[in-house]
MARPA-515758 format. One record per atom (N, C-alpha, C, O, CB): x, y, z. Coordinates in pm, whole numbers, padded with zeros to 5 digits, always signed. Glycine has a CB too. Example, Ala and Ser with C-alpha at 12.3 -4.5 7.8 and 13.67 -1.06 7.14 Angstrom:
+01319-00569+00780+01230-00450+00780+01320-00330+00780+01424-00332+00846+01131-00447+00905+01285-00225+00708+01367-00106+00714+01290+00003+00787+01341+00114+00804+01408-00060+00572
END
This chain:
-06707+03792-05206-06609+03769-05098-06469+03781-05156-06437+03721-05258-06630+03628-05031-06385+03860-05086-06249+03884-05136-06164+03758-05119-06170+03687-05018-06184+04004-05064-06084+03735-05221-05995+03619-05218-05873+03647-05131-05817+03756-05136-05952+03581-05360-05831+03542-05048-05714+03559-04959-05586+03567-05041-05564+03494-05138-05704+03442-04857-05505+03658-04996-05373+03667-05058-05285+03552-05009-05319+03489-04908-05306+03804-05027-05174+03521-05078-05085+03412-05033-05031+03432-04892-05014+03336-04817-04968+03398-05130-05005+03557-04857-04952+03583-04722-05057+03553-04618-05028+03491-04515-04905+03728-04708-05183+03597-04645-05291+03570-04550-05316+03420-04538-05343+03371-04428-05419+03642-04593-05308+03347-04648-05329+03202-04644-05221+03133-04561-05250+03039-04488-05330+03144-04787-05096+03181-04573-04985+03121-04496-05004+03146-04347-04978+03058-04264-04850+03179-04542-05050+03270-04312-05072+03302-04171-05186+03217-04116-05178+03168-04003-05104+03452-04153-05290+03201-04195-05403+03120-04150-05362+02975-04128-05405+02912-04032-05518+03126-04252-05278+02923-04217-05230+02785-04202-05145+02769-04076-05154+02666-04009-05149+02743-04325-05062+02868-04043-04980+02862-03922-05067+02862-03798-05042+02788-03703-04882+02979-03917-05173+02948-03800-05264+02949-03685-05333+02814-03667-05351+02765-03556-05369+03059-03701-05371+02754-03782-05439+02625-03777-05347+02517-03719-05390+02435-03638-05487+02585-03918-05222+02518-03760-05126+02420-03707-05104+02442-03558-05098+02345-03482-04992+02430-03783-05090+02568-03515-05071+02596-03373-05191+02551-03292-05176+02494-03184-05047+02746-03351-05311+02576-03345-05432+02534-03275-05439+02382-03262-05476+02330-03157-05557+02587-03348-05403+02312-03370-05404+02165-03365-05302+02114-03262-05329+02017-03191-05372+02107-03505-05185+02179-03256-05083+02137-03160-05130+02157-03017-05110+02071-02931-04953+02214-03183-05193+02273-02993-05246+02301-02859-05353+02199-02821-05360+02153-02707-05303+02444-02851-05436+02165-02918-05541+02069-02891-05483+01930-02862-05534+01858-02776-05638+02062-03010-05377+01893-02933-05314+01763-02908-05250+01759-02769-05259+01660-02697-05207+01733-03016-05184+01871-02732-05122+01876-02599-05229+01870-02492-05212+01804-02389-05039+02005-02582-05342+01940-02517-05451+01937-02420-05508+01797-02405-05532+01750-02293-05561+02034-02462-05529+01730-02518-05581+01593-02512-05483+01499-02440-05524+01410-02365-05608+01540-02653-05354+01522-02464-05253+01437-02401-05249+01459-02251-05239+01364-02174-05115+01463-02462-05258+01587-02208-05255+01617-02065-05380+01567-01994-05376+01536-01875-05240+01766-02043-05488+01559-02067-05613+01512-02006-05633+01361-02020-05734+01307-01976-05732+01584-02067-05537+01295-02082-05547+01150-02102-05513+01078-01972-05398+01081-01927-05452+01104-02217-05612+01013-01913-05590+00942-01787-05494+00824-01805-05413+00795-01716-05723+00892-01730-05503+00757-01918-05414+00644-01943-05267+00683-01941-05181+00611-01890-05448+00580-02075-05239+00801-01998-05100+00850-02001-05049+00875-01860-04939+00834-01824-05090+00979-02084-05131+00942-01780-05089+00972-01643-05074+00845-01560-04985+00836-01476-05190+01065-01577-05160+00746-01584-05144+00618-01514-05013+00550-01554-04943+00493-01470-05263+00526-01546-04980+00557-01684-04856+00497-01731-04735+00566-01669-04640+00501-01626-04849+00503-01884-04741+00703-01667-04629+00778-01605-04618+00745-01457-04508+00732-01403-04649+00931-01624-04734+00731-01391-04731+00696-01249-04670+00560-01224-04590+00544-01132-04870+00700-01192-04709+00461-01307-04651+00327-01290-04500+00327-01316-04423+00264-01244-04720+00228-01386-04460+00401-01421-04316+00408-01452-04239+00475-01337-04132+00429-01299-04293+00486-01584-04295+00582-01283-04230+00652-01171-04218+00561-01049-04115+00560-00982-04307+00779-01135-04324+00486-01022-04320+00394-00907-04214+00287-00929-04140+00253-00837-04458+00329-00884-04208+00232-01052-04107+00130-01081-03966+00183-01063-03881+00116-01004-04125+00078-01223-03941+00306-01113-03807+00366-01099-03775+00389-00952-03664+00362-00908-03798+00499-01177-03872+00439-00877-03851+00464-00734-03822+00333-00660-03735+00329-00573-03972+00533-00673-03896+00228-00694-03873+00098-00629-03734+00045-00662-03665-00008-00574-03980-00004-00672-03692+00058-00788-03558+00011-00827-03449+00086-00752-03353+00026-00703-03537+00027-00980-03464+00219-00743-03362+00299-00672-03358+00263-00524-03250+00244-00468-03391+00451-00689-03474+00253-00461-03477+00217-00319-03422+00077-00296-03348+00054-00200-03621+00226-00266-03457-00017-00384-03407-00154-00370-03255-00159-00385-03188-00230-00312-03473-00246-00473-03201-00082-00482-03056-00077-00501-02987-00019-00378-02884-00070-00334-03020+00005-00626-03045+00089-00322-02985+00151-00202-02987+00055-00084-02891+00048-00008-03059+00280-00166-03098-00020-00069-03106-00117+00041-03004-00229+00023-02939-00269+00119-03248-00176+00051-02991-00279-00100-02895-00388-00126-02753-00340-00100-02673-00414-00043-02909-00439-00272-02720-00217-00142-02586-00163-00118-02560-00149+00032-02452-00184+00079-02569-00026-00187-02658-00099+00105-02640-00083+00250-02622-00218+00319-02534-00233+00404-02760-00009+00311-02705-00315+00282-02692-00449+00342-02557-00511+00305-02491-00572+00389-02808-00540+00297-02517-00496+00178-02390-00551+00134-02272-00491+00208-02180-00563+00248-02372-00530-00013-02275-00359+00228-02166-00294+00303-02164-00341+00448-02057-00359+00506-02181-00142+00297-02282-00360+00506-02287-00409+00644-02228-00550+00654-02159-00582+00750-02432-00409+00696-02257-00633+00554-02201-00769+00553-02049-00765+00539-01977-00839+00607-02263-00853+00439-02000-00677+00451-01854-00665+00432-01787-00619+00560-01684-00674+00599-01822-00567+00317-01845-00519+00627-01787-00472+00753-01790-00580+00859-01698-00593+00940-01861-00348+00804-01898-00659+00859-01910-00768+00956-01801-00872+00933-01742-00924+01028-02048-00833+00948-01776-00903+00806-01671-01000+00774-01535-00948+00820-01456-01024+00875-01669-01029+00623-01508-00820+00797-01379-00764+00836-01366-00749+00988-01255-00743+01040-01357-00629+00768-01478-00743+01058-01471-00731+01204-01431-00862+01270-01389-00863+01386-01605-00684+01260-01445-00973+01199-01405-01104+01253-01254-01116+01239-01203-01119+01128-01478-01221+01179-01184-01124+01350-01039-01134+01350-00996-01277+01321-01034-01370+01392-00982-01086+01483-00917-01292+01216-00869-01425+01180-00742-01456+01258-00701-01381+01347-00843-01436+01029-00681-01569+01222-00560-01611+01293-00450-01507+01278-00373-01484+01371-00511-01747+01240-00442-01445+01161-00346-01337+01138-00424-01210+01107-00460-01189+00992-00246-01372+01023-00450-01126+01205-00533-01007+01182-00469-00913+01080-00347-00905+01069-00557-00933+01312-00556-00843+01007-00509-00748+00908-00457-00622+00975-00505-00581+01081-00619-00714+00809-00358-00559+00910-00313-00430+00959-00424-00328+00936-00510-00346+00849-00182-00387+00889-00420-00221+01012-00528-00122+01005-00538-00062+00866-00648-00047+00813-00505-00011+01108-00424-00028+00806-00428+00033+00673-00475-00067+00569-00554-00033+00481-00290+00087+00635-00427-00192+00578-00469-00293+00482-00619-00318+00493-00687-00329+00392-00392-00424+00504-00670-00326+00616-00812-00349+00636-00894-00233+00582-00997-00255+00518-00841-00370+00784-00852-00111+00608-00925+00007+00561-00926+00014+00409-01027+00048+00348-00865+00134+00620-00811-00018+00348-00804-00012+00202-00891-00117+00136-00966-00086+00043-00660-00028+00156-00883-00241+00184-00964-00348+00127-01113-00324+00150-01195-00351+00062-00923-00482+00186-01147-00273+00268-01288-00247+00299-01345-00143+00204-01453-00161+00149-01303-00200+00445-01271-00034+00184-01319+00072+00094-01327+00021-00049-01420+00055-00121-01227+00194+00102-01229-00059-00090-01228-00110-00227-01347-00200-00252-01414-00186-00355-01097-00185-00254-01376-00293-00162-01489-00385-00180-01622-00311-00175-01714-00345-00249-01486-00494-00073-01633-00211-00089-01756-00132-00083-01780-00057-00214-01893-00050-00262-01751-00033+00035-01674-00002-00271-01689+00071-00398-01728-00024-00511-01814+00008-00593-01558+00143-00434-01665-00142-00516-01700-00239-00619-01846-00279-00607-01917-00287-00707-01609-00365-00609-01892-00305-00484-02032-00341-00462-02125-00230-00509-02225-00257-00576-02056-00372-00313-02094-00106-00475-02180+00007-00515-02185+00020-00667-02293+00040-00723-02129+00138-00453-02070+00009-00733-02068+00022-00879-02152-00086-00945-02229-00057-01037-01925+00017-00930-02138-00209-00900-02210-00320-00963-02361-00304-00943-02438-00319-01039-02163-00455-00906-02404-00275-00820-02548-00265-00792-02611-00148-00865-02718-00162-00925-02573-00252-00641-02546-00032-00861-02606+00086-00926-02603+00074-01079-02691+00126-01146-02531+00213-00882-02502+00006-01133-02500-00018-01277-02617-00108-01318-02683-00084-01419-02366-00082-01320-02643-00212-01237-02759-00298-01264-02889-00220-01251-02982-00243-01328-02760-00418-01169-02897-00128-01154-03017-00047-01137-03039+00044-01258-03152+00060-01303-03008+00036-01009-02932+00103-01311-02945+00190-01430-02995+00109-01549-03080+00156-01625-02808+00256-01464-02943-00013-01566-02990-00097-01676-03138-00131-01659-03213-00134-01757-02906-00226-01683-03180-00157-01535-03322-00187-01511-03410-00067-01542-03519-00083-01597-03343-00231-01365-03365+00053-01508-03442+00175-01538-03451+00195-01689-03557+00231-01740-03379+00299-01472-03341+00172-01760-03344+00190-01905-03437+00089-01972-03502+00121-02072-03203+00176-01963-03442-00032-01917-03531-00133-01975-03677-00094-01959-03761-00134-02040-03505-00270-01911-03711-00016-01856-03849+00031-01839-03890+00121-01954-04005+00119-01997-03864+00106-01705-03795+00202-02004-03823+00292-02116-03807+00222-02251-03803+00286-02355-03732+00413-02109-03797+00087-02247-03789+00005-02368-03666+00040-02452-03671+00040-02575-03915+00022-02452-03555+00070-02381-03427+00093-02448-03355-00040-02460-03357-00121-02367-03339+00198-02370-03292-00063-02574-03223-00190-02598-03100-00200-02507-02993-00149-02541-03182-00203-02748-03117-00266-02393-03009-00278-02296-02898-00370-02348-02781-00349-02318-03062-00331-02163-02936-00472-02426-02835-00566-02478-02735-00495-02567-02615-00516-02556-02902-00679-02555-02786-00409-02655-02695-00334-02741-02609-00238-02662-02493-00217-02695-02773-00257-02845-02667-00179-02557-02589-00087-02472-02476-00161-02401-02364-00110-02392-02680-00019-02369-02506-00282-02350-02403-00360-02281-02293-00400-02379-02174-00396-02345-02464-00486-02215-02334-00439-02501-02234-00476-02601-02144-00358-02635-02023-00373-02648-02301-00529-02727-02206-00240-02651-02126-00121-02679-02032-00085-02566-01916-00048-02587-02216-00003-02708-02084-00098-02443-01998-00070-02327-01883-00170-02320-01771-00134-02281-02080-00075-02198-01911-00296-02359-01804-00396-02358-01695-00364-02459-01576-00376-02428-01860-00532-02387-01734-00322-02578-01636-00284-02680-01556-00163-02635-01434-00158-02652-01706-00254-02815-01625-00063-02575-01556+00056-02526-01460+00019-02414-01347+00069-02410-01657+00161-02477-01504-00069-02322-01416-00111-02213-01294-00186-02264-01184-00172-02210-01491-00198-02115-01314-00267-02369-01202-00339-02428-01101-00243-02489-00980-00261-02475-01251-00438-02533-01152-00141-02558-01062-00042-02618-00985+00035-02511-00865+00057-02524-01141+00056-02705-01056+00075-02405-00989+00145-02296-00887+00055-02228-00779+00100-02189-01092+00195-02193-00922-00074-02214-00829-00168-02151-00700-00182-02228-00592-00187-02169-00894-00304-02136-00709-00189-02363-00589-00197-02444-00506-00070-02434-00383-00074-02438-00625-00224-02590-00573+00043-02420-00501+00169-02414-00443+00199-02278-00355+00284-02265-00591+00281-02453-00491+00130-02176-00444+00158-02039-00399+00029-01971-00434+00003-01855-00556+00226-01955-00322-00052-02043-00278-00179-01987-00190-00160-01865-00202-00233-01767-00202-00259-02092-00100-00061-01871-00010-00039-01757-00087+00004-01634-00056-00037-01522+00096+00065-01792-00191+00089-01654-00272+00133-01540-00346+00016-01479-00350+00002-01356-00371+00242-01584-00406-00069-01563-00477-00186-01513-00381-00279-01439-00416-00333-01334-00547-00262-01627-00261-00297-01493-00161-00382-01428-00122-00326-01292-00108-00401-01195-00037-00396-01518-00103-00193-01286-00068-00129-01158-00177-00152-01054-00147-00185-00939-00045+00022-01178-00303-00135-01094-00414-00148-01000-00428-00292-00951-00445-00316-00832-00546-00102-01065-00419-00388-01043-00432-00529-01004-00317-00570-00912-00339-00636-00811-00435-00621-01128-00194-00529-00947-00079-00563-00861-00092-00497-00725-00061-00559-00623+00052-00520-00928-00137-00371-00722-00156-00302-00594-00259-00372-00507-00242-00382-00386-00197-00158-00617-00367-00420-00570-00469-00491-00493-00410-00617-00428-00436-00643-00310-00589-00530-00584-00331-00694-00503-00276-00817-00446-00165-00787-00343-00146-00865-00250-00221-00906-00557-00093-00677-00359+00006-00639-00257-00064-00615-00125-00017-00659-00020+00084-00513-00300-00177-00543-00130-00252-00514-00008-00321-00640+00044-00320-00667+00164-00355-00403-00032-00381-00716-00048-00458-00835-00006-00367-00941+00056-00404-01003+00155-00533-00895-00126-00248-00962-00002-00156-01064+00048-00067-01011+00160+00011-01087+00218-00070-01116-00064-00077-00882+00192+00002-00821+00299+00151-00845+00277+00222-00887+00368-00041-00876+00436+00198-00819+00154+00339-00838+00124+00427-00742+00204+00535-00780+00248+00364-00820-00025+00383-00621+00221+00449-00525+00308+00346-00421+00348+00242-00406+00283+00572-00458+00239+00376-00348+00455+00283-00250+00510+00353-00117+00527+00475-00107+00516+00224-00298+00644+00274-00015+00555+00330+00118+00583+00417+00109+00709+00374+00056+00811+00217+00224+00601+00538+00162+00701+00631+00157+00813+00734+00047+00800+00833+00047+00874+00557+00139+00939+00715-00048+00709+00812-00155+00689+00935-00101+00617+00927-00006+00539+00750-00272+00609+01049-00164+00645+01174-00130+00576+01192-00232+00464+01208-00352+00490+01298-00129+00674+01191-00185+00339+01192-00276+00225+01299-00233+00125+01349-00120+00127+01053-00282+00158+01329-00328+00037+01414-00298-00079+01339-00346-00203+01311-00465-00218+01556-00367-00068+01307-00250-00291+01236-00279-00415+01323-00229-00529+01328-00108-00555+01093-00214-00418+01391-00320-00596+01484-00278-00700+01596-00193-00641+01666-00237-00549+01411-00199-00810+01612-00073-00693+01715+00019-00642+01664+00102-00525+01742+00173-00461+01763+00110-00752+01535+00095-00497+01478+00174-00388+01488+00096-00258+01448-00021-00252+01330+00211-00417+01540+00158-00155+01551+00097-00023+01518+00201+00082+01576+00310+00083+01693+00037+00000+01426+00166+00170+01387+00260+00274+01258+00217+00340+01220+00100+00336+01373+00401+00217+01191+00314+00402+01068+00288+00477+00947+00317+00388+00942+00418+00318+01062+00375+00605+00850+00227+00391+00729+00244+00311+00646+00357+00372+00606+00350+00488+00647+00111+00303+00620+00460+00292+00543+00574+00337+00395+00561+00303+00308+00604+00379+00599+00701+00277+00367+00501+00187+00228+00492+00142+00213+00378+00043+00300+00355-00041+00182+00625+00077+00102+00306+00055+00068+00199-00039-00066+00233-00102-00167+00243-00032+00064+00058+00031-00066+00252-00233-00190+00279-00304-00219+00170-00404-00139+00079-00422-00183+00414-00373-00335+00179-00468-00367+00080-00570-00283+00098-00696-00269+00005-00774-00515+00086-00604-00228+00217-00717-00150+00240-00838-00001+00253-00811+00080+00204-00890-00199+00363-00908+00038+00318-00702+00180+00340-00673+00211+00308-00528+00124+00305-00441+00220+00485-00706+00340+00284-00504+00393+00264-00369+00504+00366-00347+00588+00387-00434+00446+00117-00348+00505+00431-00230+00605+00533-00200+00699+00482-00091+00655+00440+00016+00537+00666-00155+00829+00486-00122+00933+00440-00030+01028+00556-00004+01079+00617-00098+01010+00315-00087+01050+00587+00124+01138+00698+00161+01270+00644+00213+01273+00567+00309+01071+00789+00268+01380+00683+00149+01513+00642+00192+01553+00719+00318+01498+00825+00347+01616+00665+00079+01650+00663+00392+01692+00729+00516+01761+00861+00491+01773+00943+00582+01784+00638+00596+01806+00884+00368+01868+01013+00333+01766+01115+00286+01803+01229+00255+01972+00993+00226+01638+01078+00280+01533+01174+00250+01470+01161+00112+01366+01221+00087+01586+01308+00264+01532+01083+00020+01473+01068-00113+01343+00988-00105+01332+00893-00026+01572+01001-00209+01246+01027-00187+01118+00956-00193+01107+00887-00328+01106+00951-00432+00998+01054-00171+01099+00754-00324+01082+00674-00446+00934+00648-00467+00866+00596-00378+01162+00540-00437+00882+00684-00585+00743+00657-00621+00745+00549-00728+00788+00573-00841+00668+00787-00672+00699+00430-00693+00714+00313-00778+00577+00267-00826+00491+00238-00743+00787+00198-00703+00553+00258-00958+00427+00198-01006+00419+00052-00961+00516-00023-00974+00417+00208-01161+00305+00012-00910+00292-00124-00856+00317-00230-00962+00363-00339-00930+00154-00143-00796+00286-00199-01088+00309-00297-01194+00456-00327-01216+00489-00430-01274+00249-00249-01321+00547-00238-01170+00691-00260-01187+00752-00336-01070+00871-00367-01073+00761-00128-01203+00673-00365-00967+00726-00437-00850+00724-00586-00879+00617-00647-00883+00644-00403-00722+00840-00644-00898+00850-00788-00925+00913-00864-00809+00892-00984-00795+00929-00812-01052+00991-00796-00726+01060-00861-00614+01074-00763-00499+01116-00649-00519+01199-00915-00658+01038-00807-00380+01042-00721-00262+01120-00793-00151+01096-00910-00123+00897-00684-00213+01213-00722-00090+01284-00772+00027+01233-00692+00148+01260-00573+00160+01441-00759+00011+01160-00761+00235+01101-00696+00352+01183-00732+00475+01194-00849+00512+00951-00739+00371+01242-00631+00538+01327-00654+00655+01253-00637+00787+01314-00647+00893+01444-00560+00652+01122-00613+00782+01048-00581+00904+00956-00693+00950+00880-00675+01045+00967-00457+00883+00961-00810+00885+00872-00918+00924+00932-01001+01037+00865-01030+01136+00841-01007+00803+01057-01039+01021+01123-01125+01121+01225-01044+01200+01259-00931+01164+01190-01246+01052+01274-01105+01308+01375-01039+01392+01503-01017+01314+01535-01092+01222+01403-01121+01519+01576-00914+01352+01703-00882+01286+01820-00931+01371+01803-00966+01488+01715-00730+01261+01938-00933+01310+02060-00977+01378+02166-00871+01361+02201-00833+01249+02109-01114+01323+02218-00824+01472+02328-00729+01471+02459-00806+01472+02475-00900+01550+02321-00631+01592+02552-00768+01386+02682-00834+01375+02791-00733+01408+02800-00628+01344+02704-00896+01232+02872-00766+01509+02980-00676+01553+03111-00752+01551+03122-00859+01611+02952-00619+01696+03209-00698+01482+03343-00757+01479+03434-00679+01573+03445-00556+01564+03400-00758+01334+03500-00752+01663+03592-00691+01761+03734-00731+01723+03764-00849+01710+03558-00736+01909+03821-00632+01706+03959-00658+01666+04051-00649+01788+04046-00552+01864+04004-00559+01556+04134-00750+01805+04230-00755+01916+04369-00779+01860+04386-00843+01757+04191-00866+02019+04469-00726+01931+04607-00747+01889+04651-00891+01912+04593-00962+01993+04700-00651+01964+04754-00933+01840+04804-01070+01853+04866-01095+01990+04873-01210+02035+04908-01100+01744+04911-00990+02056+04969-01007+02188+04864-01023+02297+04898-01049+02413+05057-00889+02220+04733-01009+02262+04625-01020+02360+04602-01167+02398+04610-01256+02314+04494-00958+02304+04575-01189+02526+04537-01324+02572+04393-01349+02526+04298-01305+02591+04550-01338+02731+04376-01419+02416+04245-01437+02354+04147-01509+02448+04035-01461+02463+04260-01515+02224+04183-01623+02512+04086-01689+02602+04039-01597+02714+03921-01598+02749+04148-01814+02662+04130-01517+02771+04089-01427+02877+03995-01319+02822+03895-01285+02886+04213-01362+02943+04027-01266+02704+03943-01163+02644+03804-01219+02613+03704-01150+02633+04009-01106+02517+03797-01339+02564+03668-01401+02535+03585-01419+02661+03464-01396+02661+03687-01536+02465+03650-01459+02770+03579-01478+02897+03521-01345+02947+03407-01340+02993+03673-01538+03004+03600-01238+02937+03551-01107+02982+03437-01057+02894+03338-01001+02943+03666-01006+02981+03451-01076+02764+03347-01028+02673+03216-01104+02696+03109-01044+02694+03392-01043+02526+03225-01238+02718+03101-01315+02743+03034-01269+02872+02911-01261+02879+03133-01466+02751+03114-01239+02974+03058-01190+03100+02989-01055+03079+02882-01029+03135+03168-01177+03208+03050-00969+02997+02991-00839+02968+02860-00853+02889+02762-00785+02918+03091-00751+02889+02860-00942+02791+02742-00959+02706+02624-01017+02783+02509-00984+02756+02775-01048+02588+02652-01104+02879+02544-01168+02954+02464-01068+03036+02346-01091+03063+02601-01276+03046+02525-00957+03074+02455-00859+03156+02376-00757+03077+02307-00673+03136+02551-00789+03242+02385-00761+02945+02317-00659+02864+02167-00680+02855+02092-00586+02830+02375-00656+02725+02121-00805+02875+01979-00833+02856+01893-00760+02959+01775-00736+02936+01954-00984+02864+01954-00726+03073+01882-00653+03178+01909-00503+03174+01859-00429+03259+01919-00708+03314+01986-00458+03077+02019-00316+03065+01907-00245+02990+01868-00287+02881+02156-00296+02991+01853-00137+03049+01744-00064+02986+01786+00002+02856+01701+00033+02773+01689+00040+03081+01915+00025+02837+01963+00082+02712+01958-00018+02596+01971+00020+02480+02104+00133+02730+01938-00144+02629+01932-00249+02528+01794-00316+02531+01784-00438+02530+02044-00354+02550+01690-00235+02534+01555-00290+02540+01515-00363+02411+01422-00443+02412+01456-00179+02567+01586-00334+02302+01553-00400+02175+01622-00535+02160+01599-00605+02061+01592-00311+02059+01706-00572+02256+01767-00706+02253+01663-00810+02293+01591-00792+02391+01890-00712+02348+01656-00920+02218+01561-01026+02249+01625-01140+02326+01555-01223+02385+01500-01079+02122+01759-01145+02326+01833-01248+02400+01975-01198+02419+02017-01107+02347+01831-01387+02325+02050-01254+02515+02187-01209+02534+02269-01230+02406+02256-01333+02341+02252-01283+02652+02353-01134+02370+02438-01151+02251+02531-01271+02266+02568-01310+02376+02520-01023+02226+02569-01328+02152+02657-01445+02149+02793-01405+02095+02803-01332+01996+02596-01558+02064+02899-01455+02163+03034-01442+02110+03066-01569+02033+03082-01676+02093+03139-01416+02226+03074-01560+01903+03093-01679+01820+03236-01729+01825+03260-01847+01802+03054-01649+01677+03331-01642+01854+03471-01682+01859+03553-01607+01756+03514-01500+01709+03485-01832+01837+03667-01665+01722+03759-01601+01627+03700-01612+01486+03677-01722+01436+03901-01667+01633+03676-01497+01424+03619-01494+01290+03726-01501+01182+03708-01569+01081+03537-01370+01271+03837-01430+01204+03945-01431+01104+04075-01387+01170+04076-01325+01276+03910-01338+00985+04186-01421+01103+04320-01382+01146+04377-01289+01040+04426-01334+00936+04414-01507+01169+04370-01160+01064+04421-01062+00970+04568-01037+00996+04620-01075+01102+04340-00932+00979+04637-00973+00904+04782-00950+00923+04817-00875+01051+04924-00896+01107+04837-00875+00806+04729-00786+01097+04764-00702+01210+04676-00724+01332+04703-00664+01436+04757-00560+01169+04574-00807+01325+04486-00825+01441+04404-00953+01425+04395-01013+01318+04392-00703+01458+04346-00993+01539+04254-01106+01544+04112-01050+01551+04087-00954+01624+04286-01201+01666+04020-01109+01477+03882-01059+01471+03792-01157+01544+03785-01275+01509+03835-01040+01323+03722-01107+01648+03619-01184+01717+03483-01133+01671+03463-01013+01654+03634-01172+01873+03389-01226+01651+03256-01186+01602+03151-01206+01710+03144-01310+01776+03217-01268+01476+03068-01102+01727+02957-01103+01822+02828-01084+01743+02820-00998+01655+02974-00991+01932+02726-01164+01773+02595-01148+01710+02490-01127+01819+02502-01178+01931+02560-01273+01622+02384-01051+01783+02277-01021+01879+02145-01019+01806+02132-00951+01704+02302-00886+01953+02045-01092+01856+01912-01091+01798+01834-00972+01853+01825-00952+01974+01837-01225+01827+01778-00894+01763+01708-00773+01802+01568-00772+01741+01533-00857+01660+01786-00647+01758+01489-00673+01784+01360-00651+01721+01381-00611+01575+01489-00562+01541+01278-00542+01797+01282-00631+01488+01300-00599+01346+01352-00459+01324+01299-00361+01378+01170-00615+01272+01457-00450+01243+01519-00325+01199+01583-00244+01312+01611-00125+01295+01415-00240+01131+01608-00308+01426+01676-00238+01535+01822-00280+01546+01892-00239+01639+01605-00264+01668+01870-00361+01452+02007-00411+01462+02110-00301+01437+02221-00308+01489+02029-00526+01364+02075-00200+01357+02171-00093+01334+02199-00016+01463+02314+00008+01499+02119+00004+01224+02093+00022+01533+02108+00099+01657+02178+00016+01764+02266+00067+01834+01972+00147+01708+02139-00110+01779+02201-00197+01880+02349-00216+01849+02432-00213+01940+02129-00334+01887+02383-00237+01722+02523-00258+01685+02607-00135+01716+02720-00148+01764+02534-00293+01537+02554-00015+01688+02633+00106+01717+02657+00122+01867+02768+00154+01909+02561+00231+01662+02553+00100+01947+02570+00114+02092+02664+00007+02147+02746+00033+02234+02435+00107+02163+02649-00114+02094+02732-00224+02145+02879-00203+02111+02966-00237+02192+02683-00358+02087+02910-00149+01996+03049-00120+01961+03110-00019+02058+03223-00035+02104+03059-00067+01816+03032+00085+02088+03084+00187+02179+03106+00130+02319+03210+00154+02381+02987+00307+02186+03008+00052+02370+03022-00002+02504+03131-00109+02512+03200-00119+02614+02890-00060+02551+03147-00187+02406+03254-00286+02405+03391-00219+02405+03484-00265+02472+03241-00378+02282+03402-00112+02330+03530-00040+02328+03566+00012+02467+03680-00002+02510+03524+00076+02228+03470+00072+02537+03497+00123+02672+03526+00008+02769+03615+00020+02853+03377+00205+02723+03453-00102+02756+03473-00216+02845+03613-00274+02827+03682-00302+02926+03367-00324+02820+03657-00293+02703+03790-00349+02678+03898-00254+02727+04000-00297+02781+03809-00378+02529+03876-00126+02709+03974-00027+02754+03985-00028+02906+04096-00017+02960+03937+00115+02705+03873-00042+02977+03874-00046+03123+03944-00171+03177+03998-00170+03287+03732-00039+03177+03943-00277+03098+04006-00402+03141+04145-00420+03083+04200-00530+03087+03920-00518+03101+04202-00316+03029+04340-00319+02982+04360-00396+02854+04472-00436+02824+04426-00377+03086+04256-00417+02778+04269-00487+02650+04268-00382+02540+04171-00309+02523+04154-00593+02630+04377-00376+02467+04394-00271+02368+04338-00315+02233+04362-00426+02186+04542-00234+02355+04263-00225+02175+04214-00247+02038+04321-00194+01943+04358-00077+01951+04074-00176+02013+04372-00278+01853+04486-00235+01769+04447-00124+01673+04333-00116+01626+04541-00354+01690+04542-00041+01645+04525+00065+01548+04660+00089+01481+04763+00055+01539+04471+00196+01615+04663+00145+01363+04790+00164+01291+04886+00252+01371+04847+00356+01425+04764+00226+01154+05011+00209+01378+05114+00286+01449+05232+00308+01356+05265+00225+01271+05160+00212+01579+05292+00420+01374+05411+00452+01295+05532+00454+01389+05532+00526+01489+05395+00589+01220+05632+00377+01356+05754+00369+01436+05865+00446+01366+05900+00415+01252+05797+00222+01461+05918+00546+01432+06025+00627+01375+06158+00566+01416+06183+00548+01535+06015+00776+01423+06243+00534+01320+06376+00476+01345+06481+00577+01302+06484+00624+01189+06395+00340+01270+06568+00607+01398+06677+00700+01368+06789+00622+01299+06857+00540+01361+06729+00772+01498+06806+00649+01171+06909+00574+01093+07046+00637+01105+07144+00582+01054+06869+00567+00945+07055+00751+01172+07186+00818+01186+07272+00740+01284+07228+00716+01397+07169+00965+01234+07392+00701+01245+07480+00622+01336+07521+00706+01456+07548+00825+01446+07607+00573+01261+07524+00641+01568+07564+00709+01692+07714+00730+01692+07790+00645+01644+07521+00629+01817+07756+00842+01745+07900+00875+01752+07965+00804+01870+08086+00818+01892+07921+01028+01763
END
């Protein structure tokens, strides 16, 4: 019998290894215990996923139910929508994260070490993104406490205007001249909101010293009393008040008028009231003083 060469022996050994591998795969595929184990694992994973989906759905329904109950001070639509979406996302993240950990534990993966590693990674990310975390937390409390809403007129630092958008990270304020201020929520330390309470329009009326002040005050009070029924002054909440003489300037007497208006409507009411007061005083022969130049002829008469 001829002796095998080294090459033939190597080929024979490779065939033997391949045959053994095929036989092992065949035995494994025909192993009923293995298939039962895979079936049990698949059922467990399916049950965990279905249970997580059911818990998330029930949790979201409970959150919506809570938000549907109107409290003594109902939430604004945007605030309610933002908080609702935020709480639903938090619920989904927590439940599905727990479901993933449960699935990993089925495969006998060390979940404790994974959680510890995730904690260290989260701590590192937290240190690297402190400003972002601060912005998000501050934005959440701005929305939750309803400090201001979209459409409010606010002053935040040097930014003053109407709130265009409130997000978890930034707030956008549009000035009346068109500039858009984008402010990180973490930088908001003090807010002046002019849209919560009623506003007050302040109008100063200047009269000459030769004017009969008591008569002028009587006419102005009569004029102001009729404005509450004027459709042009629908933003007035009560008849304007004539407070009286505010100051005595070198060239005129100043009377002050105040009017309570709807929030942020005092600018418009004040402009209209100044125009109507000017026409009213002119119709009643009361002159509003203005600078005059008197020309004196210094040339001696012949």
